[in-house]
PDB file of the backbone (N, CA, C, O) and the ligand in Angstrom, with CONECT records:
HET     CU  A 101       1
ATOM      1  N   MET A   1      -6.576 -15.273  -0.355  1.00  0.00           N
ATOM      2  CA  MET A   1      -5.867 -14.145  -0.264  1.00  0.00           C
ATOM      3  C   MET A   1      -4.580 -14.027  -0.878  1.00  0.00           C
ATOM      4  O   MET A   1      -3.866 -15.029  -0.879  1.00  0.00           O
ATOM      5  N   GLN A   2      -4.166 -12.970  -1.400  1.00  0.00           N
ATOM      6  CA  GLN A   2      -3.145 -12.872  -2.116  1.00  0.00           C
ATOM      7  C   GLN A   2      -1.934 -11.645  -1.273  1.00  0.00           C
ATOM      8  O   GLN A   2      -2.309 -10.718  -0.556  1.00  0.00           O
ATOM      9  N   SER A   3      -0.742 -11.909  -1.543  1.00  0.00           N
ATOM     10  CA  SER A   3       0.040 -11.005  -1.026  1.00  0.00           C
ATOM     11  C   SER A   3       0.931 -10.080  -2.001  1.00  0.00           C
ATOM     12  O   SER A   3       1.728 -10.625  -2.765  1.00  0.00           O
ATOM     13  N   THR A   4       0.814  -8.890  -1.976  1.00  0.00           N
ATOM     14  CA  THR A   4       1.376  -7.867  -3.067  1.00  0.00           C
ATOM     15  C   THR A   4       2.255  -6.969  -2.347  1.00  0.00           C
ATOM     16  O   THR A   4       1.939  -6.375  -1.316  1.00  0.00           O
ATOM     17  N   SER A   5       3.482  -6.891  -2.995  1.00  0.00           N
ATOM     18  CA  SER A   5       4.418  -5.668  -2.323  1.00  0.00           C
ATOM     19  C   SER A   5       4.601  -4.764  -3.245  1.00  0.00           C
ATOM     20  O   SER A   5       4.773  -5.062  -4.427  1.00  0.00           O
ATOM     21  N   LEU A   6       4.581  -3.453  -2.757  1.00  0.00           N
ATOM     22  CA  LEU A   6       4.745  -2.376  -3.521  1.00  0.00           C
ATOM     23  C   LEU A   6       6.083  -1.408  -3.239  1.00  0.00           C
ATOM     24  O   LEU A   6       6.523  -1.174  -2.113  1.00  0.00           O
ATOM     25  N   ARG A   7       6.514  -1.012  -4.205  1.00  0.00           N
ATOM     26  CA  ARG A   7       7.596   0.171  -3.811  1.00  0.00           C
ATOM     27  C   ARG A   7       6.890   1.411  -3.783  1.00  0.00           C
ATOM     28  O   ARG A   7       6.189   1.760  -4.732  1.00  0.00           O
ATOM     29  N   VAL A   8       7.050   2.182  -2.620  1.00  0.00           N
ATOM     30  CA  VAL A   8       6.300   3.275  -2.392  1.00  0.00           C
ATOM     31  C   VAL A   8       7.308   4.528  -2.154  1.00  0.00           C
ATOM     32  O   VAL A   8       7.874   4.644  -1.067  1.00  0.00           O
ATOM     33  N   ASP A   9       7.481   5.316  -3.038  1.00  0.00           N
ATOM     34  CA  ASP A   9       8.538   6.445  -2.766  1.00  0.00           C
ATOM     35  C   ASP A   9       7.700   7.919  -2.447  1.00  0.00           C
ATOM     36  O   ASP A   9       6.652   8.246  -3.005  1.00  0.00           O
ATOM     37  N   GLY A  10       8.344   8.625  -1.530  1.00  0.00           N
ATOM     38  CA  GLY A  10       7.887   9.767  -1.074  1.00  0.00           C
ATOM     39  C   GLY A  10       7.579   9.896   0.402  1.00  0.00           C
ATOM     40  O   GLY A  10       7.331  10.998   0.890  1.00  0.00           O
ATOM     41  N   MET A  11       7.591   8.856   1.074  1.00  0.00           N
ATOM     42  CA  MET A  11       7.524   8.698   2.463  1.00  0.00           C
ATOM     43  C   MET A  11       8.660   9.324   3.326  1.00  0.00           C
ATOM     44  O   MET A  11       9.835   9.127   3.016  1.00  0.00           O
ATOM     45  N   HIS A  12       8.390   9.918   4.177  1.00  0.00           N
ATOM     46  CA  HIS A  12       9.609  10.633   4.958  1.00  0.00           C
ATOM     47  C   HIS A  12       9.563  10.406   6.554  1.00  0.00           C
ATOM     48  O   HIS A  12      10.539  10.607   7.277  1.00  0.00           O
ATOM     49  N   CYS A  13       8.363   9.982   6.990  1.00  0.00           N
ATOM     50  CA  CYS A  13       8.388   9.820   8.686  1.00  0.00           C
ATOM     51  C   CYS A  13       7.363   9.018   8.925  1.00  0.00           C
ATOM     52  O   CYS A  13       6.669   8.490   8.056  1.00  0.00           O
ATOM     53  N   GLY A  14       7.223   8.890  10.228  1.00  0.00           N
ATOM     54  CA  GLY A  14       6.039   7.986  10.873  1.00  0.00           C
ATOM     55  C   GLY A  14       4.717   8.341  10.545  1.00  0.00           C
ATOM     56  O   GLY A  14       3.783   7.540  10.585  1.00  0.00           O
ATOM     57  N   GLY A  15       4.622   9.461  10.238  1.00  0.00           N
ATOM     58  CA  GLY A  15       3.158  10.002   9.936  1.00  0.00           C
ATOM     59  C   GLY A  15       2.938   9.432   8.655  1.00  0.00           C
ATOM     60  O   GLY A  15       1.841   8.883   8.554  1.00  0.00           O
ATOM     61  N   CYS A  16       3.613   9.404   7.712  1.00  0.00           N
ATOM     62  CA  CYS A  16       3.456   8.943   6.185  1.00  0.00           C
ATOM     63  C   CYS A  16       3.360   7.406   6.260  1.00  0.00           C
ATOM     64  O   CYS A  16       2.591   6.862   5.468  1.00  0.00           O
ATOM     65  N   VAL A  17       3.999   6.713   7.055  1.00  0.00           N
ATOM     66  CA  VAL A  17       3.653   5.434   7.179  1.00  0.00           C
ATOM     67  C   VAL A  17       2.085   5.156   7.742  1.00  0.00           C
ATOM     68  O   VAL A  17       1.337   4.288   7.290  1.00  0.00           O
ATOM     69  N   ALA A  18       1.834   5.888   8.594  1.00  0.00           N
ATOM     70  CA  ALA A  18       0.748   5.469   9.341  1.00  0.00           C
ATOM     71  C   ALA A  18      -0.626   6.089   8.343  1.00  0.00           C
ATOM     72  O   ALA A  18      -1.706   5.504   8.264  1.00  0.00           O
ATOM     73  N   GLY A  19      -0.348   7.161   7.758  1.00  0.00           N
ATOM     74  CA  GLY A  19      -1.362   7.762   6.774  1.00  0.00           C
ATOM     75  C   GLY A  19      -1.436   6.610   5.548  1.00  0.00           C
ATOM     76  O   GLY A  19      -2.570   6.241   5.239  1.00  0.00           O
ATOM     77  N   LEU A  20      -0.458   6.104   4.933  1.00  0.00           N
ATOM     78  CA  LEU A  20      -0.411   5.019   3.850  1.00  0.00           C
ATOM     79  C   LEU A  20      -1.221   4.091   4.374  1.00  0.00           C
ATOM     80  O   LEU A  20      -2.270   3.749   3.829  1.00  0.00           O
ATOM     81  N   THR A  21      -0.691   3.508   5.720  1.00  0.00           N
ATOM     82  CA  THR A  21      -1.274   2.167   6.094  1.00  0.00           C
ATOM     83  C   THR A  21      -2.859   2.539   6.191  1.00  0.00           C
ATOM     84  O   THR A  21      -3.660   1.808   5.609  1.00  0.00           O
ATOM     85  N   ARG A  22      -3.225   3.450   6.779  1.00  0.00           N
ATOM     86  CA  ARG A  22      -4.652   3.847   6.812  1.00  0.00           C
ATOM     87  C   ARG A  22      -5.236   3.733   5.493  1.00  0.00           C
ATOM     88  O   ARG A  22      -6.260   3.070   5.327  1.00  0.00           O
ATOM     89  N   ALA A  23      -4.694   4.296   4.605  1.00  0.00           N
ATOM     90  CA  ALA A  23      -5.313   4.614   3.065  1.00  0.00           C
ATOM     91  C   ALA A  23      -5.710   3.144   2.651  1.00  0.00           C
ATOM     92  O   ALA A  23      -6.825   2.760   2.300  1.00  0.00           O
ATOM     93  N   LEU A  24      -4.450   2.340   2.780  1.00  0.00           N
ATOM     94  CA  LEU A  24      -4.501   0.874   2.105  1.00  0.00           C
ATOM     95  C   LEU A  24      -5.656   0.062   2.892  1.00  0.00           C
ATOM     96  O   LEU A  24      -6.451  -0.620   2.245  1.00  0.00           O
ATOM     97  N   GLN A  25      -5.726   0.138   4.142  1.00  0.00           N
ATOM     98  CA  GLN A  25      -6.326  -0.889   4.974  1.00  0.00           C
ATOM     99  C   GLN A  25      -7.883  -0.508   4.841  1.00  0.00           C
ATOM    100  O   GLN A  25      -8.755  -1.357   5.024  1.00  0.00           O
ATOM    101  N   ALA A  26      -8.192   0.912   4.491  1.00  0.00           N
ATOM    102  CA  ALA A  26      -9.637   1.319   4.016  1.00  0.00           C
ATOM    103  C   ALA A  26     -10.196   0.629   2.778  1.00  0.00           C
ATOM    104  O   ALA A  26     -11.415   0.621   2.604  1.00  0.00           O
ATOM    105  N   LEU A  27      -9.364   0.046   1.902  1.00  0.00           N
ATOM    106  CA  LEU A  27      -9.879  -0.625   0.735  1.00  0.00           C
ATOM    107  C   LEU A  27     -10.582  -2.028   0.820  1.00  0.00           C
ATOM    108  O   LEU A  27     -10.043  -3.070   1.193  1.00  0.00           O
ATOM    109  N   PRO A  28     -11.761  -1.883   0.446  1.00  0.00           N
ATOM    110  CA  PRO A  28     -12.664  -3.029   0.530  1.00  0.00           C
ATOM    111  C   PRO A  28     -11.726  -4.167   0.119  1.00  0.00           C
ATOM    112  O   PRO A  28     -11.062  -3.929  -0.890  1.00  0.00           O
ATOM    113  N   GLY A  29     -11.514  -5.530   0.786  1.00  0.00           N
ATOM    114  CA  GLY A  29     -10.864  -6.431  -0.020  1.00  0.00           C
ATOM    115  C   GLY A  29      -9.420  -6.508   0.744  1.00  0.00           C
ATOM    116  O   GLY A  29      -8.743  -7.534   0.687  1.00  0.00           O
ATOM    117  N   VAL A  30      -9.039  -5.456   1.395  1.00  0.00           N
ATOM    118  CA  VAL A  30      -7.602  -5.523   1.998  1.00  0.00           C
ATOM    119  C   VAL A  30      -7.737  -5.972   3.493  1.00  0.00           C
ATOM    120  O   VAL A  30      -8.476  -5.414   4.304  1.00  0.00           O
ATOM    121  N   ALA A  31      -6.889  -7.107   3.773  1.00  0.00           N
ATOM    122  CA  ALA A  31      -6.875  -7.711   5.189  1.00  0.00           C
ATOM    123  C   ALA A  31      -5.857  -7.562   5.829  1.00  0.00           C
ATOM    124  O   ALA A  31      -5.955  -8.028   6.964  1.00  0.00           O
ATOM    125  N   ALA A  32      -4.641  -6.981   5.533  1.00  0.00           N
ATOM    126  CA  ALA A  32      -3.518  -6.884   6.353  1.00  0.00           C
ATOM    127  C   ALA A  32      -2.601  -5.690   5.654  1.00  0.00           C
ATOM    128  O   ALA A  32      -2.768  -5.480   4.453  1.00  0.00           O
ATOM    129  N   VAL A  33      -1.779  -5.024   6.287  1.00  0.00           N
ATOM    130  CA  VAL A  33      -0.945  -3.840   5.649  1.00  0.00           C
ATOM    131  C   VAL A  33       0.262  -3.916   6.589  1.00  0.00           C
ATOM    132  O   VAL A  33       0.241  -4.078   7.809  1.00  0.00           O
ATOM    133  N   GLN A  34       1.231  -3.778   5.848  1.00  0.00           N
ATOM    134  CA  GLN A  34       2.548  -3.714   6.801  1.00  0.00           C
ATOM    135  C   GLN A  34       3.376  -2.866   5.688  1.00  0.00           C
ATOM    136  O   GLN A  34       3.648  -3.257   4.553  1.00  0.00           O
ATOM    137  N   VAL A  35       3.770  -1.417   6.363  1.00  0.00           N
ATOM    138  CA  VAL A  35       4.488  -0.475   5.415  1.00  0.00           C
ATOM    139  C   VAL A  35       5.870  -0.219   6.206  1.00  0.00           C
ATOM    140  O   VAL A  35       5.912   0.026   7.412  1.00  0.00           O
ATOM    141  N   SER A  36       6.921  -0.303   5.417  1.00  0.00           N
ATOM    142  CA  SER A  36       8.220  -0.258   5.898  1.00  0.00           C
ATOM    143  C   SER A  36       8.758   1.314   5.250  1.00  0.00           C
ATOM    144  O   SER A  36       8.881   1.602   4.060  1.00  0.00           O
ATOM    145  N   LEU A  37       8.996   2.104   6.331  1.00  0.00           N
ATOM    146  CA  LEU A  37       9.678   3.569   6.007  1.00  0.00           C
ATOM    147  C   LEU A  37      11.010   3.280   5.288  1.00  0.00           C
ATOM    148  O   LEU A  37      11.258   3.751   4.178  1.00  0.00           O
ATOM    149  N   ALA A  38      11.896   2.446   6.005  1.00  0.00           N
ATOM    150  CA  ALA A  38      13.276   2.309   5.649  1.00  0.00           C
ATOM    151  C   ALA A  38      13.346   1.609   4.245  1.00  0.00           C
ATOM    152  O   ALA A  38      14.224   1.960   3.456  1.00  0.00           O
ATOM    153  N   GLU A  39      12.410   0.592   3.897  1.00  0.00           N
ATOM    154  CA  GLU A  39      12.671  -0.094   2.773  1.00  0.00           C
ATOM    155  C   GLU A  39      11.698   0.554   1.641  1.00  0.00           C
ATOM    156  O   GLU A  39      11.638   0.118   0.492  1.00  0.00           O
ATOM    157  N   ALA A  40      11.006   1.568   2.090  1.00  0.00           N
ATOM    158  CA  ALA A  40      10.089   2.248   1.084  1.00  0.00           C
ATOM    159  C   ALA A  40       9.193   1.212   0.578  1.00  0.00           C
ATOM    160  O   ALA A  40       9.034   1.164  -0.641  1.00  0.00           O
ATOM    161  N   ARG A  41       8.654   0.473   1.239  1.00  0.00           N
ATOM    162  CA  ARG A  41       7.824  -0.727   0.946  1.00  0.00           C
ATOM    163  C   ARG A  41       6.497  -0.774   1.481  1.00  0.00           C
ATOM    164  O   ARG A  41       6.286  -0.335   2.611  1.00  0.00           O
ATOM    165  N   ALA A  42       5.474  -1.319   0.702  1.00  0.00           N
ATOM    166  CA  ALA A  42       4.092  -1.723   1.600  1.00  0.00           C
ATOM    167  C   ALA A  42       3.898  -3.213   1.070  1.00  0.00           C
ATOM    168  O   ALA A  42       3.936  -3.494  -0.128  1.00  0.00           O
ATOM    169  N   ASP A  43       3.704  -4.057   1.998  1.00  0.00           N
ATOM    170  CA  ASP A  43       3.106  -5.433   1.898  1.00  0.00           C
ATOM    171  C   ASP A  43       1.652  -5.398   2.172  1.00  0.00           C
ATOM    172  O   ASP A  43       1.135  -4.882   3.163  1.00  0.00           O
ATOM    173  N   VAL A  44       1.012  -6.025   1.150  1.00  0.00           N
ATOM    174  CA  VAL A  44      -0.497  -5.860   1.289  1.00  0.00           C
ATOM    175  C   VAL A  44      -1.143  -7.258   1.272  1.00  0.00           C
ATOM    176  O   VAL A  44      -0.865  -7.918   0.271  1.00  0.00           O
ATOM    177  N   THR A  45      -1.899  -7.805   2.121  1.00  0.00           N
ATOM    178  CA  THR A  45      -2.552  -8.920   1.737  1.00  0.00           C
ATOM    179  C   THR A  45      -4.087  -8.588   1.678  1.00  0.00           C
ATOM    180  O   THR A  45      -4.773  -8.114   2.584  1.00  0.00           O
ATOM    181  N   HIS A  46      -4.487  -8.958   0.356  1.00  0.00           N
ATOM    182  CA  HIS A  46      -5.688  -8.881  -0.119  1.00  0.00           C
ATOM    183  C   HIS A  46      -6.270  -9.809  -0.624  1.00  0.00           C
ATOM    184  O   HIS A  46      -5.674 -10.882  -0.719  1.00  0.00           O
ATOM    185  N   ASP A  47      -7.839  -9.655  -1.180  1.00  0.00           N
ATOM    186  CA  ASP A  47      -8.471 -10.542  -1.766  1.00  0.00           C
ATOM    187  C   ASP A  47      -8.531 -10.171  -3.324  1.00  0.00           C
ATOM    188  O   ASP A  47      -9.148  -9.169  -3.686  1.00  0.00           O
ATOM    189  N   PRO A  48      -7.939 -10.923  -4.147  1.00  0.00           N
ATOM    190  CA  PRO A  48      -7.708 -10.261  -5.632  1.00  0.00           C
ATOM    191  C   PRO A  48      -9.197 -10.038  -6.134  1.00  0.00           C
ATOM    192  O   PRO A  48      -9.418  -9.058  -6.845  1.00  0.00           O
ATOM    193  N   ALA A  49      -9.986 -10.700  -5.878  1.00  0.00           N
ATOM    194  CA  ALA A  49     -11.492 -10.491  -6.474  1.00  0.00           C
ATOM    195  C   ALA A  49     -11.872  -9.229  -6.112  1.00  0.00           C
ATOM    196  O   ALA A  49     -12.497  -8.595  -6.963  1.00  0.00           O
ATOM    197  N   ARG A  50     -11.663  -8.736  -5.119  1.00  0.00           N
ATOM    198  CA  ARG A  50     -12.240  -7.372  -4.514  1.00  0.00           C
ATOM    199  C   ARG A  50     -11.331  -6.263  -4.585  1.00  0.00           C
ATOM    200  O   ARG A  50     -11.776  -5.120  -4.686  1.00  0.00           O
ATOM    201  N   CYS A  51     -10.098  -6.493  -4.541  1.00  0.00           N
ATOM    202  CA  CYS A  51      -8.909  -5.536  -4.541  1.00  0.00           C
ATOM    203  C   CYS A  51      -7.919  -5.904  -5.447  1.00  0.00           C
ATOM    204  O   CYS A  51      -7.192  -6.845  -5.132  1.00  0.00           O
ATOM    205  N   ASP A  52      -7.723  -5.241  -6.703  1.00  0.00           N
ATOM    206  CA  ASP A  52      -6.589  -5.765  -7.465  1.00  0.00           C
ATOM    207  C   ASP A  52      -5.258  -4.394  -7.319  1.00  0.00           C
ATOM    208  O   ASP A  52      -5.339  -3.376  -6.632  1.00  0.00           O
ATOM    209  N   LEU A  53      -4.221  -4.784  -8.128  1.00  0.00           N
ATOM    210  CA  LEU A  53      -3.197  -3.971  -8.143  1.00  0.00           C
ATOM    211  C   LEU A  53      -3.210  -2.567  -8.404  1.00  0.00           C
ATOM    212  O   LEU A  53      -2.497  -1.711  -7.880  1.00  0.00           O
ATOM    213  N   GLY A  54      -4.180  -2.407  -9.352  1.00  0.00           N
ATOM    214  CA  GLY A  54      -4.525  -1.171  -9.726  1.00  0.00           C
ATOM    215  C   GLY A  54      -5.124  -0.516  -8.626  1.00  0.00           C
ATOM    216  O   GLY A  54      -4.771   0.640  -8.391  1.00  0.00           O
ATOM    217  N   LYS A  55      -6.033  -1.103  -7.861  1.00  0.00           N
ATOM    218  CA  LYS A  55      -6.636  -0.214  -6.822  1.00  0.00           C
ATOM    219  C   LYS A  55      -5.878   0.096  -5.601  1.00  0.00           C
ATOM    220  O   LYS A  55      -6.245   0.933  -4.777  1.00  0.00           O
ATOM    221  N   LEU A  56      -4.592  -0.750  -5.497  1.00  0.00           N
ATOM    222  CA  LEU A  56      -3.838  -0.457  -4.597  1.00  0.00           C
ATOM    223  C   LEU A  56      -2.827   0.772  -5.001  1.00  0.00           C
ATOM    224  O   LEU A  56      -2.396   1.562  -4.161  1.00  0.00           O
ATOM    225  N   LEU A  57      -2.552   0.821  -6.191  1.00  0.00           N
ATOM    226  CA  LEU A  57      -1.767   1.874  -6.659  1.00  0.00           C
ATOM    227  C   LEU A  57      -2.555   3.320  -6.593  1.00  0.00           C
ATOM    228  O   LEU A  57      -2.128   4.391  -6.164  1.00  0.00           O
ATOM    229  N   ASP A  58      -3.969   2.975  -7.212  1.00  0.00           N
ATOM    230  CA  ASP A  58      -4.818   4.279  -7.085  1.00  0.00           C
ATOM    231  C   ASP A  58      -4.607   4.672  -5.665  1.00  0.00           C
ATOM    232  O   ASP A  58      -4.403   5.873  -5.492  1.00  0.00           O
ATOM    233  N   ALA A  59      -4.615   3.836  -4.514  1.00  0.00           N
ATOM    234  CA  ALA A  59      -4.893   4.468  -3.177  1.00  0.00           C
ATOM    235  C   ALA A  59      -3.492   5.105  -2.649  1.00  0.00           C
ATOM    236  O   ALA A  59      -3.437   6.059  -1.873  1.00  0.00           O
ATOM    237  N   VAL A  60      -2.344   4.409  -3.207  1.00  0.00           N
ATOM    238  CA  VAL A  60      -1.109   5.027  -2.752  1.00  0.00           C
ATOM    239  C   VAL A  60      -0.979   6.323  -3.366  1.00  0.00           C
ATOM    240  O   VAL A  60      -0.503   7.238  -2.695  1.00  0.00           O
ATOM    241  N   ALA A  61      -1.351   6.525  -4.592  1.00  0.00           N
ATOM    242  CA  ALA A  61      -1.474   7.978  -5.419  1.00  0.00           C
ATOM    243  C   ALA A  61      -2.386   8.728  -4.760  1.00  0.00           C
ATOM    244  O   ALA A  61      -2.003   9.852  -4.438  1.00  0.00           O
ATOM    245  N   ALA A  62      -3.615   8.377  -4.438  1.00  0.00           N
ATOM    246  CA  ALA A  62      -4.467   9.313  -3.622  1.00  0.00           C
ATOM    247  C   ALA A  62      -3.940   9.744  -2.332  1.00  0.00           C
ATOM    248  O   ALA A  62      -4.275  10.785  -1.768  1.00  0.00           O
ATOM    249  N   ALA A  63      -3.084   8.877  -1.884  1.00  0.00           N
ATOM    250  CA  ALA A  63      -2.477   9.371  -0.518  1.00  0.00           C
ATOM    251  C   ALA A  63      -1.281  10.150  -0.710  1.00  0.00           C
ATOM    252  O   ALA A  63      -0.591  10.436   0.268  1.00  0.00           O
ATOM    253  N   GLY A  64      -0.964  10.521  -1.866  1.00  0.00           N
ATOM    254  CA  GLY A  64       0.214  11.378  -2.172  1.00  0.00           C
ATOM    255  C   GLY A  64       1.535  10.767  -2.148  1.00  0.00           C
ATOM    256  O   GLY A  64       2.514  11.387  -1.735  1.00  0.00           O
ATOM    257  N   TYR A  65       1.599   9.494  -2.606  1.00  0.00           N
ATOM    258  CA  TYR A  65       2.948   8.751  -2.758  1.00  0.00           C
ATOM    259  C   TYR A  65       3.021   8.247  -4.181  1.00  0.00           C
ATOM    260  O   TYR A  65       2.004   8.164  -4.869  1.00  0.00           O
ATOM    261  N   ASP A  66       4.274   7.895  -4.645  1.00  0.00           N
ATOM    262  CA  ASP A  66       4.350   7.231  -5.851  1.00  0.00           C
ATOM    263  C   ASP A  66       4.657   5.696  -5.627  1.00  0.00           C
ATOM    264  O   ASP A  66       5.572   5.311  -4.899  1.00  0.00           O
ATOM    265  N   GLY A  67       3.951   4.999  -6.203  1.00  0.00           N
ATOM    266  CA  GLY A  67       3.964   3.675  -6.000  1.00  0.00           C
ATOM    267  C   GLY A  67       4.071   2.660  -7.339  1.00  0.00           C
ATOM    268  O   GLY A  67       3.538   2.925  -8.416  1.00  0.00           O
ATOM    269  N   LYS A  68       4.735   1.642  -7.113  1.00  0.00           N
ATOM    270  CA  LYS A  68       4.733   0.707  -8.297  1.00  0.00           C
ATOM    271  C   LYS A  68       4.998  -0.516  -7.780  1.00  0.00           C
ATOM    272  O   LYS A  68       5.577  -0.611  -6.698  1.00  0.00           O
ATOM    273  N   PRO A  69       4.553  -1.755  -8.585  1.00  0.00           N
ATOM    274  CA  PRO A  69       5.058  -3.031  -7.864  1.00  0.00           C
ATOM    275  C   PRO A  69       6.535  -3.196  -7.560  1.00  0.00           C
ATOM    276  O   PRO A  69       7.456  -2.665  -8.182  1.00  0.00           O
ATOM    277  N   TRP A  70       6.634  -4.024  -6.496  1.00  0.00           N
ATOM    278  CA  TRP A  70       7.914  -4.109  -5.932  1.00  0.00           C
ATOM    279  C   TRP A  70       8.867  -4.812  -7.182  1.00  0.00           C
ATOM    280  O   TRP A  70       9.921  -4.266  -7.510  1.00  0.00           O
ATOM    281  N   ASN A  71       8.522  -5.736  -7.668  1.00  0.00           N
ATOM    282  CA  ASN A  71       9.535  -6.554  -8.583  1.00  0.00           C
ATOM    283  C   ASN A  71       9.698  -5.738  -9.910  1.00  0.00           C
ATOM    284  O   ASN A  71      10.436  -6.154 -10.803  1.00  0.00           O
TER     285      ASN A  71
HETATM  286 CU    CU A 101       5.962  11.870   6.867  1.00  0.00          CU2+
END
């Protein structure tokens, strides 16, 4: 498992947090998701062989938010 942190802009409320959490958790290979509205951050634990950074960012974009690697 690998831990990846994303900067996610465009979240405004708890509904956004819940929606983004669901979208990321739905990806094959994702084991755990922690989304922080205050930090505009998503921490994802995932199997890098099944779910890479590109797939995480695609899911963020598909959910309607603007994501990029945290660092
Ligand atoms: Cu919202």
